[in-house]
Structure formats: C-alpha cells, structure tokens
N, CA and C atoms of all chains as a GROMACS GRO file, in nm:
protein
  618
    1UNK      N    1  10.698   5.697   5.801
    1UNK     CA    2  10.626   5.593   5.729
    1UNK      C    3  10.719   5.578   5.606
    2UNK      N    4  10.716   5.442   5.557
    2UNK     CA    5  10.797   5.373   5.444
    2UNK      C    6  10.696   5.303   5.371
    3UNK      N    7  10.747   5.271   5.259
    3UNK     CA    8  10.683   5.181   5.154
    3UNK      C    9  10.765   5.053   5.154
    4UNK      N   10  10.730   4.940   5.127
    4UNK     CA   11  10.788   4.810   5.100
    4UNK      C   12  10.714   4.704   5.014
    5UNK      N   13  10.796   4.621   4.943
    5UNK     CA   14  10.721   4.534   4.842
    5UNK      C   15  10.831   4.427   4.836
    6UNK      N   16  10.763   4.303   4.847
    6UNK     CA   17  10.836   4.191   4.830
    6UNK      C   18  10.846   4.137   4.675
    7UNK      N   19  10.984   4.130   4.631
    7UNK     CA   20  11.014   4.109   4.498
    7UNK      C   21  11.016   3.957   4.478
    8UNK      N   22  11.030   3.853   4.579
    8UNK     CA   23  11.026   3.717   4.554
    8UNK      C   24  10.917   3.671   4.459
    9UNK      N   25  10.942   3.612   4.360
    9UNK     CA   26  10.837   3.553   4.252
    9UNK      C   27  10.743   3.449   4.319
   10UNK      N   28  10.794   3.378   4.411
   10UNK     CA   29  10.697   3.266   4.459
   10UNK      C   30  10.641   3.323   4.580
   11UNK      N   31  10.650   3.439   4.623
   11UNK     CA   32  10.580   3.485   4.741
   11UNK      C   33  10.431   3.500   4.729
   12UNK      N   34  10.348   3.469   4.828
   12UNK     CA   35  10.215   3.491   4.802
   12UNK      C   36  10.177   3.645   4.822
   13UNK      N   37  10.264   3.699   4.855
   13UNK     CA   38  10.253   3.861   4.861
   13UNK      C   39  10.356   3.939   4.788
   14UNK      N   40  10.387   3.848   4.655
   14UNK     CA   41  10.478   3.930   4.566
   14UNK      C   42  10.418   4.047   4.511
   15UNK      N   43  10.496   4.145   4.521
   15UNK     CA   44  10.465   4.270   4.434
   15UNK      C   45  10.346   4.360   4.514
   16UNK      N   46  10.304   4.326   4.648
   16UNK     CA   47  10.204   4.387   4.685
   16UNK      C   48  10.285   4.500   4.776
   17UNK      N   49  10.237   4.628   4.752
   17UNK     CA   50  10.304   4.738   4.820
   17UNK      C   51  10.243   4.754   4.949
   18UNK      N   52  10.324   4.760   5.048
   18UNK     CA   53  10.273   4.788   5.181
   18UNK      C   54  10.313   4.937   5.231
   19UNK      N   55  10.249   5.002   5.311
   19UNK     CA   56  10.288   5.112   5.373
   19UNK      C   57  10.305   5.109   5.519
   20UNK      N   58  10.425   5.138   5.592
   20UNK     CA   59  10.432   5.101   5.720
   20UNK      C   60  10.468   5.227   5.816
   21UNK      N   61  10.389   5.237   5.905
   21UNK     CA   62  10.418   5.362   6.011
   21UNK      C   63  10.501   5.321   6.105
   22UNK      N   64  10.550   5.409   6.170
   22UNK     CA   65  10.645   5.408   6.303
   22UNK      C   66  10.788   5.353   6.259
   23UNK      N   67  10.841   5.276   6.359
   23UNK     CA   68  10.984   5.218   6.346
   23UNK      C   69  10.976   5.120   6.226
   24UNK      N   70  11.070   5.165   6.142
   24UNK     CA   71  11.069   5.062   6.021
   24UNK      C   72  11.192   4.991   5.996
   25UNK      N   73  11.272   4.987   6.121
   25UNK     CA   74  11.379   4.889   6.116
   25UNK      C   75  11.330   4.739   6.096
   26UNK      N   76  11.414   4.664   6.011
   26UNK     CA   77  11.392   4.522   6.017
   26UNK      C   78  11.231   4.489   5.973
   27UNK      N   79  11.194   4.522   5.870
   27UNK     CA   80  11.054   4.488   5.818
   27UNK      C   81  11.068   4.361   5.737
   28UNK      N   82  11.001   4.263   5.778
   28UNK     CA   83  10.988   4.128   5.728
   28UNK      C   84  10.884   4.120   5.638
   29UNK      N   85  10.895   4.050   5.532
   29UNK     CA   86  10.761   4.006   5.439
   29UNK      C   87  10.672   3.902   5.526
   30UNK      N   88  10.556   3.947   5.523
   30UNK     CA   89  10.458   3.835   5.590
   30UNK      C   90  10.409   3.722   5.517
   31UNK      N   91  10.462   3.722   5.398
   31UNK     CA   92  10.431   3.611   5.295
   31UNK      C   93  10.538   3.504   5.306
   32UNK      N   94  10.670   3.540   5.305
   32UNK     CA   95  10.792   3.451   5.262
   32UNK      C   96  10.880   3.469   5.388
   33UNK      N   97  10.880   3.553   5.453
   33UNK     CA   98  10.972   3.591   5.556
   33UNK      C   99  11.098   3.658   5.549
   34UNK      N  100  11.129   3.711   5.409
   34UNK     CA  101  11.255   3.773   5.366
   34UNK      C  102  11.251   3.909   5.430
   35UNK      N  103  11.364   3.973   5.453
   35UNK     CA  104  11.380   4.105   5.493
   35UNK      C  105  11.354   4.190   5.375
   36UNK      N  106  11.264   4.300   5.389
   36UNK     CA  107  11.227   4.365   5.282
   36UNK      C  108  11.320   4.500   5.272
   37UNK      N  109  11.336   4.567   5.168
   37UNK     CA  110  11.404   4.684   5.159
   37UNK      C  111  11.319   4.812   5.152
   38UNK      N  112  11.293   4.873   5.246
   38UNK     CA  113  11.207   4.991   5.244
   38UNK      C  114  11.244   5.106   5.159
   39UNK      N  115  11.148   5.172   5.095
   39UNK     CA  116  11.174   5.271   5.032
   39UNK      C  117  11.077   5.406   5.065
   40UNK      N  118  11.110   5.535   4.994
   40UNK     CA  119  11.010   5.629   5.018
   40UNK      C  120  10.988   5.678   5.178
   41UNK      N  121  11.105   5.680   5.237
   41UNK     CA  122  11.077   5.737   5.391
   41UNK      C  123  11.020   5.854   5.376
   42UNK      N  124  10.920   5.876   5.452
   42UNK     CA  125  10.850   6.001   5.476
   42UNK      C  126  10.780   6.011   5.611
   43UNK      N  127  10.741   6.139   5.653
   43UNK     CA  128  10.673   6.137   5.802
   43UNK      C  129  10.550   6.060   5.805
   44UNK      N  130  10.531   6.021   5.914
   44UNK     CA  131  10.389   5.937   5.958
   44UNK      C  132  10.283   6.065   5.925
   45UNK      N  133  10.180   6.004   5.871
   45UNK     CA  134  10.052   6.106   5.855
   45UNK      C  135   9.998   6.102   5.988
   46UNK      N  136   9.893   6.206   6.007
   46UNK     CA  137   9.834   6.201   6.123
   46UNK      C  138   9.710   6.103   6.114
   47UNK      N  139   9.693   6.027   6.228
   47UNK     CA  140   9.582   5.929   6.216
   47UNK      C  141   9.446   5.980   6.212
   48UNK      N  142   9.354   5.943   6.155
   48UNK     CA  143   9.216   5.986   6.148
   48UNK      C  144   9.154   5.828   6.181
   49UNK      N  145   9.138   5.811   6.310
   49UNK     CA  146   9.083   5.676   6.346
   49UNK      C  147   8.939   5.686   6.350
   50UNK      N  148   8.866   5.802   6.351
   50UNK     CA  149   8.728   5.794   6.320
   50UNK      C  150   8.642   5.839   6.456
   51UNK      N  151   8.702   5.810   6.572
   51UNK     CA  152   8.639   5.844   6.700
   51UNK      C  153   8.753   5.900   6.789
   52UNK      N  154   8.717   6.013   6.894
   52UNK     CA  155   8.823   6.054   6.972
   52UNK      C  156   8.834   5.932   7.085
   53UNK      N  157   8.963   5.916   7.121
   53UNK     CA  158   8.981   5.818   7.229
   53UNK      C  159   9.039   5.898   7.352
   54UNK      N  160   8.961   5.907   7.448
   54UNK     CA  161   9.032   5.983   7.582
   54UNK      C  162   9.146   5.920   7.619
   55UNK      N  163   9.254   5.982   7.666
   55UNK     CA  164   9.374   5.901   7.705
   55UNK      C  165   9.344   5.853   7.861
   56UNK      N  166  11.532   3.405   5.986
   56UNK     CA  167  11.452   3.519   5.992
   56UNK      C  168  11.476   3.593   6.133
   57UNK      N  169  11.484   3.718   6.135
   57UNK     CA  170  11.472   3.783   6.251
   57UNK      C  171  11.559   3.740   6.355
   58UNK      N  172  11.557   3.792   6.503
   58UNK     CA  173  11.651   3.772   6.586
   58UNK      C  174  11.576   3.745   6.725
   59UNK      N  175  11.470   3.647   6.700
   59UNK     CA  176  11.405   3.609   6.822
   59UNK      C  177  11.443   3.484   6.882
   60UNK      N  178  11.429   3.462   6.998
   60UNK     CA  179  11.482   3.318   7.062
   60UNK      C  180  11.405   3.217   7.027
   61UNK      N  181  11.462   3.110   6.970
   61UNK     CA  182  11.399   2.986   6.923
   61UNK      C  183  11.450   2.864   6.978
   62UNK      N  184  11.531   2.877   7.074
   62UNK     CA  185  11.577   2.769   7.145
   62UNK      C  186  11.675   2.671   7.059
   63UNK      N  187  11.677   2.545   7.053
   63UNK     CA  188  11.781   2.474   6.998
   63UNK      C  189  11.922   2.472   7.046
   64UNK      N  190  11.920   2.500   7.178
   64UNK     CA  191  12.061   2.472   7.242
   64UNK      C  192  12.094   2.320   7.273
   65UNK      N  193  12.212   2.318   7.278
   65UNK     CA  194  12.270   2.171   7.306
   65UNK      C  195  12.342   2.177   7.453
   66UNK      N  196  12.347   2.063   7.495
   66UNK     CA  197  12.427   2.037   7.612
   66UNK      C  198  12.564   2.090   7.608
   67UNK      N  199  12.610   2.162   7.696
   67UNK     CA  200  12.743   2.202   7.697
   67UNK      C  201  12.775   2.326   7.609
   68UNK      N  202  12.660   2.372   7.554
   68UNK     CA  203  12.684   2.491   7.464
   68UNK      C  204  12.732   2.617   7.553
   69UNK      N  205  12.813   2.690   7.499
   69UNK     CA  206  12.826   2.811   7.560
   69UNK      C  207  12.718   2.926   7.514
   70UNK      N  208  12.673   2.984   7.629
   70UNK     CA  209  12.558   3.098   7.592
   70UNK      C  210  12.639   3.213   7.560
   71UNK      N  211  12.596   3.271   7.446
   71UNK     CA  212  12.657   3.395   7.400
   71UNK      C  213  12.575   3.513   7.438
   72UNK      N  214  12.626   3.637   7.428
   72UNK     CA  215  12.531   3.753   7.467
   72UNK      C  216  12.444   3.752   7.356
   73UNK      N  217  12.463   3.730   7.230
   73UNK     CA  218  12.366   3.753   7.128
   73UNK      C  219  12.248   3.659   7.148
   74UNK      N  220  12.281   3.532   7.202
   74UNK     CA  221  12.170   3.445   7.240
   74UNK      C  222  12.082   3.483   7.337
   75UNK      N  223  12.159   3.532   7.454
   75UNK     CA  224  12.068   3.571   7.556
   75UNK      C  225  11.986   3.708   7.528
   76UNK      N  226  12.053   3.801   7.453
   76UNK     CA  227  11.986   3.910   7.420
   76UNK      C  228  11.867   3.882   7.322
   77UNK      N  229  11.870   3.772   7.261
   77UNK     CA  230  11.738   3.756   7.182
   77UNK      C  231  11.627   3.694   7.260
   78UNK      N  232  11.619   3.674   7.388
   78UNK     CA  233  11.521   3.658   7.476
   78UNK      C  234  11.440   3.768   7.502
   79UNK      N  235  11.327   3.798   7.456
   79UNK     CA  236  11.257   3.914   7.471
   79UNK      C  237  11.313   4.025   7.402
   80UNK      N  238  11.370   4.011   7.290
   80UNK     CA  239  11.425   4.120   7.204
   80UNK      C  240  11.334   4.215   7.136
   81UNK      N  241  11.365   4.312   7.081
   81UNK     CA  242  11.267   4.408   7.018
   81UNK      C  243  11.185   4.338   6.929
   82UNK      N  244  11.038   4.351   6.899
   82UNK     CA  245  10.958   4.290   6.832
   82UNK      C  246  10.991   4.321   6.690
   83UNK      N  247  10.952   4.212   6.590
   83UNK     CA  248  10.987   4.222   6.450
   83UNK      C  249  10.865   4.284   6.379
   84UNK      N  250  10.898   4.367   6.287
   84UNK     CA  251  10.782   4.428   6.201
   84UNK      C  252  10.767   4.333   6.095
   85UNK      N  253  10.627   4.292   6.056
   85UNK     CA  254  10.596   4.231   5.933
   85UNK      C  255  10.489   4.283   5.848
   86UNK      N  256  10.451   4.236   5.734
   86UNK     CA  257  10.372   4.286   5.651
   86UNK      C  258  10.231   4.186   5.651
   87UNK      N  259  10.154   4.201   5.724
   87UNK     CA  260  10.020   4.129   5.729
   87UNK      C  261   9.941   4.134   5.588
   88UNK      N  262   9.882   4.031   5.547
   88UNK     CA  263   9.784   4.037   5.449
   88UNK      C  264   9.662   4.051   5.506
   89UNK      N  265   9.574   4.158   5.498
   89UNK     CA  266   9.426   4.180   5.546
   89UNK      C  267   9.338   4.153   5.448
   90UNK      N  268   9.250   4.071   5.454
   90UNK     CA  269   9.142   4.054   5.348
   90UNK      C  270   9.004   4.076   5.410
   91UNK      N  271   8.892   4.096   5.315
   91UNK     CA  272   8.754   4.110   5.346
   91UNK      C  273   8.708   3.996   5.239
   92UNK      N  274   8.675   3.885   5.282
   92UNK     CA  275   8.637   3.790   5.176
   92UNK      C  276   8.756   3.747   5.108
   93UNK      N  277   8.749   3.755   4.965
   93UNK     CA  278   8.867   3.710   4.900
   93UNK      C  279   8.952   3.836   4.849
   94UNK      N  280   8.896   3.963   4.893
   94UNK     CA  281   8.976   4.063   4.854
   94UNK      C  282   9.075   4.119   4.944
   95UNK      N  283   9.203   4.134   4.905
   95UNK     CA  284   9.306   4.178   4.966
   95UNK      C  285   9.293   4.335   4.976
   96UNK      N  286   9.300   4.382   5.104
   96UNK     CA  287   9.284   4.531   5.134
   96UNK      C  288   9.400   4.602   5.109
   97UNK      N  289   9.397   4.719   5.050
   97UNK     CA  290   9.501   4.805   5.048
   97UNK      C  291   9.495   4.899   5.175
   98UNK      N  292   9.612   4.944   5.217
   98UNK     CA  293   9.606   5.024   5.340
   98UNK      C  294   9.728   5.067   5.397
   99UNK      N  295   9.741   5.108   5.513
   99UNK     CA  296   9.849   5.126   5.576
   99UNK      C  297   9.880   5.048   5.715
  100UNK      N  298   9.979   4.989   5.729
  100UNK     CA  299  10.025   4.916   5.847
  100UNK      C  300  10.068   5.006   5.956
  101UNK      N  301   9.960   5.027   6.047
  101UNK     CA  302   9.984   5.109   6.168
  101UNK      C  303  10.089   5.060   6.266
  102UNK      N  304  10.069   4.914   6.276
  102UNK     CA  305  10.149   4.859   6.357
  102UNK      C  306  10.125   4.704   6.319
  103UNK      N  307  10.235   4.621   6.301
  103UNK     CA  308  10.220   4.487   6.268
  103UNK      C  309  10.350   4.423   6.324
  104UNK      N  310  10.371   4.370   6.430
  104UNK     CA  311  10.492   4.309   6.501
  104UNK      C  312  10.466   4.182   6.574
  105UNK      N  313  10.559   4.120   6.575
  105UNK     CA  314  10.555   3.981   6.655
  105UNK      C  315  10.673   3.962   6.734
  106UNK      N  316  10.673   3.879   6.828
  106UNK     CA  317  10.769   3.824   6.915
  106UNK      C  318  10.771   3.688   6.938
  107UNK      N  319  10.883   3.624   6.966
  107UNK     CA  320  10.877   3.489   6.994
  107UNK      C  321  10.988   3.454   7.098
  108UNK      N  322  10.931   3.360   7.181
  108UNK     CA  323  11.024   3.300   7.290
  108UNK      C  324  11.006   3.156   7.295
  109UNK      N  325  11.093   3.085   7.224
  109UNK     CA  326  11.080   2.936   7.203
  109UNK      C  327  10.972   2.902   7.108
  110UNK      N  328  10.859   2.843   7.181
  110UNK     CA  329  10.732   2.802   7.105
  110UNK      C  330  10.625   2.887   7.131
  111UNK      N  331  10.649   3.005   7.198
  111UNK     CA  332  10.530   3.094   7.218
  111UNK      C  333  10.554   3.234   7.130
  112UNK      N  334  10.442   3.255   7.061
  112UNK     CA  335  10.446   3.374   6.962
  112UNK      C  336  10.348   3.476   7.012
  113UNK      N  337  10.389   3.598   7.012
  113UNK     CA  338  10.288   3.705   7.023
  113UNK      C  339  10.275   3.799   6.900
  114UNK      N  340  10.164   3.835   6.852
  114UNK     CA  341  10.133   3.923   6.742
  114UNK      C  342  10.033   4.015   6.772
  115UNK      N  343  10.066   4.147   6.726
  115UNK     CA  344   9.979   4.261   6.738
  115UNK      C  345   9.968   4.326   6.598
  116UNK      N  346   9.853   4.351   6.565
  116UNK     CA  347   9.840   4.408   6.411
  116UNK      C  348   9.740   4.533   6.432
  117UNK      N  349   9.769   4.636   6.368
  117UNK     CA  350   9.672   4.744   6.329
  117UNK      C  351   9.683   4.791   6.198
  118UNK      N  352   9.584   4.782   6.116
  118UNK     CA  353   9.582   4.804   5.979
  118UNK      C  354   9.459   4.902   5.941
  119UNK      N  355   9.493   4.991   5.882
  119UNK     CA  356   9.408   5.084   5.850
  119UNK      C  357   9.370   5.096   5.686
  120UNK      N  358   9.241   5.059   5.647
  120UNK     CA  359   9.215   5.060   5.514
  120UNK      C  360   9.231   5.166   5.432
  121UNK      N  361   9.277   5.182   5.316
  121UNK     CA  362   9.264   5.295   5.226
  121UNK      C  363   9.166   5.254   5.092
  122UNK      N  364   9.108   5.139   5.106
  122UNK     CA  365   9.027   5.091   4.982
  122UNK      C  366   8.912   5.011   5.037
  123UNK      N  367   8.819   4.956   4.952
  123UNK     CA  368   8.716   4.903   4.985
  123UNK      C  369   8.730   4.734   4.980
  124UNK      N  370   8.660   4.680   5.063
  124UNK     CA  371   8.656   4.533   5.071
  124UNK      C  372   8.527   4.478   5.018
  125UNK      N  373   8.527   4.336   5.014
  125UNK     CA  374   8.402   4.267   4.971
  125UNK      C  375   8.297   4.286   5.081
  126UNK      N  376   8.165   4.315   5.033
  126UNK     CA  377   8.057   4.326   5.113
  126UNK      C  378   8.029   4.199   5.169
  127UNK      N  379   8.018   4.208   5.316
  127UNK     CA  380   7.972   4.108   5.396
  127UNK      C  381   8.078   3.986   5.392
  128UNK      N  382   8.214   4.013   5.363
  128UNK     CA  383   8.325   3.916   5.359
  128UNK      C  384   8.370   3.893   5.496
  129UNK      N  385   8.407   3.781   5.517
  129UNK     CA  386   8.490   3.748   5.646
  129UNK      C  387   8.630   3.828   5.633
  130UNK      N  388   8.659   3.895   5.763
  130UNK     CA  389   8.781   3.957   5.754
  130UNK      C  390   8.878   3.882   5.822
  131UNK      N  391   9.002   3.879   5.751
  131UNK     CA  392   9.102   3.796   5.806
  131UNK      C  393   9.243   3.874   5.811
  132UNK      N  394   9.328   3.826   5.898
  132UNK     CA  395   9.449   3.893   5.907
  132UNK      C  396   9.569   3.763   5.906
  133UNK      N  397   9.669   3.774   5.829
  133UNK     CA  398   9.764   3.672   5.817
  133UNK      C  399   9.866   3.684   5.932
  134UNK      N  400   9.905   3.554   5.963
  134UNK     CA  401  10.022   3.547   6.071
  134UNK      C  402  10.156   3.602   6.004
  135UNK      N  403  10.267   3.606   6.072
  135UNK     CA  404  10.381   3.619   6.016
  135UNK      C  405  10.423   3.488   5.945
  136UNK      N  406  10.521   3.503   5.843
  136UNK     CA  407  10.547   3.388   5.757
  136UNK      C  408  10.627   3.292   5.853
  137UNK      N  409  10.558   3.162   5.834
  137UNK     CA  410  10.619   3.052   5.902
  137UNK      C  411  10.570   3.024   6.042
  138UNK      N  412  10.488   3.113   6.095
  138UNK     CA  413  10.454   3.126   6.233
  138UNK      C  414  10.298   3.108   6.240
  139UNK      N  415  10.237   3.026   6.207
  139UNK     CA  416  10.094   2.984   6.216
  139UNK      C  417  10.084   2.904   6.334
  140UNK      N  418   9.984   2.905   6.414
  140UNK     CA  419   9.959   2.812   6.519
  140UNK      C  420   9.985   2.671   6.497
  141UNK      N  421  10.044   2.594   6.605
  141UNK     CA  422  10.059   2.450   6.563
  141UNK      C  423   9.914   2.385   6.560
  142UNK      N  424   9.830   2.455   6.624
  142UNK     CA  425   9.675   2.386   6.595
  142UNK      C  426   9.582   2.500   6.562
  143UNK      N  427   9.510   2.494   6.453
  143UNK     CA  428   9.436   2.586   6.396
  143UNK      C  429   9.284   2.565   6.414
  144UNK      N  430   9.256   2.466   6.517
  144UNK     CA  431   9.095   2.456   6.552
  144UNK      C  432   9.058   2.590   6.593
  145UNK      N  433   8.911   2.608   6.597
  145UNK     CA  434   8.850   2.734   6.642
  145UNK      C  435   8.871   2.737   6.790
  146UNK      N  436   8.923   2.824   6.845
  146UNK     CA  437   8.945   2.858   7.006
  146UNK      C  438   9.011   3.000   7.000
  147UNK      N  439   8.980   3.068   7.101
  147UNK     CA  440   9.029   3.193   7.104
  147UNK      C  441   9.179   3.199   7.150
  148UNK      N  442   9.250   3.291   7.079
  148UNK     CA  443   9.373   3.307   7.106
  148UNK      C  444   9.420   3.457   7.134
  149UNK      N  445   9.317   3.537   7.142
  149UNK     CA  446   9.331   3.685   7.162
  149UNK      C  447   9.202   3.757   7.129
  150UNK      N  448   9.223   3.898   7.096
  150UNK     CA  449   9.134   3.983   7.064
  150UNK      C  450   9.144   4.032   6.922
  151UNK      N  451   9.016   4.068   6.882
  151UNK     CA  452   9.002   4.108   6.730
  151UNK      C  453   8.911   4.210   6.736
  152UNK      N  454   8.945   4.343   6.681
  152UNK     CA  455   8.847   4.449   6.681
  152UNK      C  456   8.852   4.517   6.535
  153UNK      N  457   8.737   4.576   6.500
  153UNK     CA  458   8.716   4.640   6.383
  153UNK      C  459   8.660   4.763   6.397
  154UNK      N  460   8.722   4.890   6.352
  154UNK     CA  461   8.663   5.027   6.342
  154UNK      C  462   8.589   5.028   6.237
  155UNK      N  463   8.456   5.034   6.235
  155UNK     CA  464   8.384   5.072   6.106
  155UNK      C  465   8.374   5.231   6.094
  156UNK      N  466   8.474   5.296   6.049
  156UNK     CA  467   8.489   5.463   6.077
  156UNK      C  468   8.377   5.514   6.063
  157UNK      N  469   8.367   5.617   6.191
  157UNK     CA  470   8.247   5.691   6.179
  157UNK      C  471   8.128   5.619   6.238
  158UNK      N  472   8.119   5.495   6.249
  158UNK     CA  473   7.997   5.413   6.276
  158UNK      C  474   7.999   5.350   6.422
  159UNK      N  475   8.102   5.264   6.430
  159UNK     CA  476   8.130   5.190   6.574
  159UNK      C  477   8.262   5.121   6.562
  160UNK      N  478   8.289   5.079   6.692
  160UNK     CA  479   8.384   4.981   6.701
  160UNK      C  480   8.322   4.853   6.745
  161UNK      N  481   8.384   4.742   6.677
  161UNK     CA  482   8.312   4.602   6.709
  161UNK      C  483   8.431   4.525   6.770
  162UNK      N  484   8.404   4.458   6.876
  162UNK     CA  485   8.511   4.400   6.955
  162UNK      C  486   8.466   4.235   6.938
  163UNK      N  487   8.573   4.167   6.931
  163UNK     CA  488   8.543   4.011   6.905
  163UNK      C  489   8.669   3.940   6.967
  164UNK      N  490   8.653   3.793   6.940
  164UNK     CA  491   8.748   3.715   6.987
  164UNK      C  492   8.839   3.667   6.863
  165UNK      N  493   8.964   3.675   6.879
  165UNK     CA  494   9.048   3.637   6.755
  165UNK      C  495   9.064   3.457   6.763
  166UNK      N  496   9.033   3.411   6.665
  166UNK     CA  497   9.027   3.268   6.637
  166UNK      C  498   9.168   3.219   6.583
  167UNK      N  499   9.204   3.116   6.639
  167UNK     CA  500   9.323   3.025   6.591
  167UNK      C  501   9.317   2.976   6.448
  168UNK      N  502   9.213   3.010   6.377
  168UNK     CA  503   9.231   2.965   6.249
  168UNK      C  504   9.322   3.036   6.145
  169UNK      N  505   9.366   2.992   6.046
  169UNK     CA  506   9.475   3.038   5.976
  169UNK      C  507   9.416   3.094   5.830
  170UNK      N  508   9.398   3.205   5.806
  170UNK     CA  509   9.456   3.333   5.882
  170UNK      C  510   9.360   3.348   5.993
  171UNK      N  511   9.392   3.457   6.081
  171UNK     CA  512   9.309   3.502   6.194
  171UNK      C  513   9.199   3.540   6.146
  172UNK      N  514   9.075   3.491   6.216
  172UNK     CA  515   8.942   3.556   6.192
  172UNK      C  516   8.880   3.588   6.330
  173UNK      N  517   8.774   3.675   6.339
  173UNK     CA  518   8.724   3.729   6.459
  173UNK      C  519   8.571   3.694   6.477
  174UNK      N  520   8.551   3.642   6.609
  174UNK     CA  521   8.405   3.614   6.649
  174UNK      C  522   8.363   3.712   6.742
  175UNK      N  523   8.247   3.776   6.698
  175UNK     CA  524   8.178   3.859   6.791
  175UNK      C  525   8.065   3.796   6.873
  176UNK      N  526   8.019   3.865   6.976
  176UNK     CA  527   7.908   3.795   7.048
  176UNK      C  528   7.783   3.772   6.976
  177UNK      N  529   7.728   3.670   6.977
  177UNK     CA  530   7.609   3.643   6.912
  177UNK      C  531   7.614   3.617   6.783
  178UNK      N  532   7.737   3.623   6.704
  178UNK     CA  533   7.747   3.601   6.574
  178UNK      C  534   7.725   3.460   6.512
  179UNK      N  535   7.683   3.454   6.400
  179UNK     CA  536   7.657   3.305   6.339
  179UNK      C  537   7.775   3.303   6.240
  180UNK      N  538   7.860   3.375   6.237
  180UNK     CA  539   7.972   3.345   6.137
  180UNK      C  540   8.083   3.465   6.181
  181UNK      N  541   8.186   3.465   6.124
  181UNK     CA  542   8.309   3.537   6.146
  181UNK      C  543   8.288   3.692   6.125
  182UNK      N  544   8.341   3.786   6.199
  182UNK     CA  545   8.316   3.919   6.170
  182UNK      C  546   8.338   3.943   6.034
  183UNK      N  547   8.264   4.033   5.972
  183UNK     CA  548   8.265   4.082   5.865
  183UNK      C  549   8.146   4.018   5.772
  184UNK      N  550   8.140   3.899   5.808
  184UNK     CA  551   8.042   3.836   5.729
  184UNK      C  552   7.905   3.847   5.815
  185UNK      N  553   7.922   3.842   5.951
  185UNK     CA  554   7.791   3.858   6.028
  185UNK      C  555   7.853   3.910   6.166
  186UNK      N  556   7.759   3.988   6.224
  186UNK     CA  557   7.789   4.037   6.356
  186UNK      C  558   7.920   4.106   6.377
  187UNK      N  559   7.938   4.203   6.326
  187UNK     CA  560   7.869   4.300   6.210
  187UNK      C  561   7.898   4.225   6.074
  188UNK      N  562   7.796   4.234   6.000
  188UNK     CA  563   7.827   4.245   5.843
  188UNK      C  564   7.858   4.355   5.792
  189UNK      N  565   7.963   4.369   5.734
  189UNK     CA  566   8.030   4.491   5.682
  189UNK      C  567   8.104   4.484   5.549
  190UNK      N  568   8.096   4.607   5.494
  190UNK     CA  569   8.192   4.626   5.364
  190UNK      C  570   8.316   4.703   5.432
  191UNK      N  571   8.441   4.670   5.438
  191UNK     CA  572   8.550   4.757   5.484
  191UNK      C  573   8.577   4.869   5.382
  192UNK      N  574   8.568   5.001   5.446
  192UNK     CA  575   8.582   5.127   5.354
  192UNK      C  576   8.710   5.184   5.390
  193UNK      N  577   8.735   5.299   5.331
  193UNK     CA  578   8.853   5.388   5.371
  193UNK      C  579   8.840   5.427   5.518
  194UNK      N  580   8.947   5.428   5.590
  194UNK     CA  581   8.971   5.465   5.700
  194UNK      C  582   8.929   5.348   5.817
  195UNK      N  583   8.874   5.252   5.772
  195UNK     CA  584   8.828   5.152   5.874
  195UNK      C  585   8.955   5.064   5.927
  196UNK      N  586   8.958   5.042   6.052
  196UNK     CA  587   9.090   4.982   6.098
  196UNK      C  588   9.050   4.843   6.141
  197UNK      N  589   9.130   4.751   6.114
  197UNK     CA  590   9.116   4.634   6.178
  197UNK      C  591   9.254   4.588   6.266
  198UNK      N  592   9.220   4.529   6.390
  198UNK     CA  593   9.314   4.512   6.477
  198UNK      C  594   9.328   4.393   6.554
  199UNK      N  595   9.436   4.322   6.582
  199UNK     CA  596   9.437   4.194   6.652
  199UNK      C  597   9.537   4.189   6.737
  200UNK      N  598   9.527   4.123   6.861
  200UNK     CA  599   9.646   4.090   6.943
  200UNK      C  600   9.635   3.940   6.991
  201UNK      N  601   9.709   3.869   6.946
  201UNK     CA  602   9.733   3.709   6.986
  201UNK      C  603   9.834   3.659   7.051
  202UNK      N  604   9.818   3.548   7.099
  202UNK     CA  605   9.923   3.474   7.174
  202UNK      C  606   9.907   3.342   7.144
  203UNK      N  607  10.011   3.241   7.112
  203UNK     CA  608   9.966   3.126   7.067
  203UNK      C  609  10.112   3.027   7.062
  204UNK      N  610  10.068   2.904   7.062
  204UNK     CA  611  10.176   2.801   7.045
  204UNK      C  612  10.219   2.774   6.892
  205UNK      N  613  10.367   2.773   6.866
  205UNK     CA  614  10.393   2.720   6.730
  205UNK      C  615  10.459   2.596   6.743
  206UNK      N  616  10.480   2.543   6.625
  206UNK     CA  617  10.568   2.391   6.628
  206UNK      C  618  10.713   2.422   6.675
   0.00000   0.00000   0.00000
C-alpha cells in the first residue's frame, strides 16, 4: 500500500490523501490527470470485506 | 497522461513498437473521488484502474471506506480525469455494488451520469438515497465496473 496526494492547487482533488493497495506503479490523479508521487510504501493490510466469499 | 492507445494516426505513418504496445497495455491506476451525498469519503483504494482503446474506456473501482458518509446520500464514484462518457444521459454502462459491511451486498446498475451513480431494483432514486438508503460507514465497500464511449 502507498499513499498519494495531488499538490496541484487548481485540482478538485487538491491535497486529498489517497491510500492505494496493490501495484502502485503509475498512479494518476483522478482530478487533474497528473502523475502522483506516492509515499509511505508499506505492506497491504488484510482485507476485512465483511462477508466470507467462497472461491 | 498514461500510455493507453488513443489513435490519432496519420496516413503513411510508421507504426512503432511503443504505439502497438499501447493497445491493450497495462491498466492505469487513478484516484477516484467517492462521495455519499456531498461528503467525500475517506478510505482505501483497493483497486481503481482504467484502460482505453481509442474511444472505448473501461473502468473498475473498489473503494473501502474508513469514515462515515452522509445519511441517505446518493453514492457517487468519479471517472478518471478527462474520461467522462461522451453522453451522460441516464443509461446503464455497467454494474455498481455496495457492501454495507456486516449487513448486505447491494447490487445495482451503474449509470452514465457524471459522476457514476447506481440504480438498484425497484428504487425511486440512486443507491444511497434509496434502495438502499444508507449511511456509508467504516469498512463499507463501493465498487463499479463500467465500459463506455468517450469523445
């Protein structure tokens, strides 16, 4: 998991911190489309989805 | 942005490996804004990616909330930047489901509205506001899978 934040002042998602699981190559801002610089790389947490799902 | 195939080729142009490899390339990660009513939800992006081949876009999102949303607020998911549908009339472009954690899964139809909203069976409004009316809470999951045309 990584965290990412868009710093563009005119972006509608400006300064909103996102926490993203899985492959974190090429993370793009959903607000303005710029490439984000992820930080705080850490292991993905275990999911607690709420119900067991049989494979 | 990104490395998806957007066409724009001209007559006589030499096709490069980079161009050919962009067709059906690895999907791009983005950061969707997920809202319940006017409230932007905080949470974890379990998966939020899109792919594009010329005028066709696919998007899949799974977002797990770590905070509370508005009571009975319409739940919405944003498109990748610059990739809203060419037509945002109400019609289905995919599926929309909500896990009200510990309670139920709710399954609906994703609408081409901008941002994406979900319609469930028998509802008189979009999911979150009705059928089911709900307040998003910790561990709830909002997920969409859509395919649509862009300009």
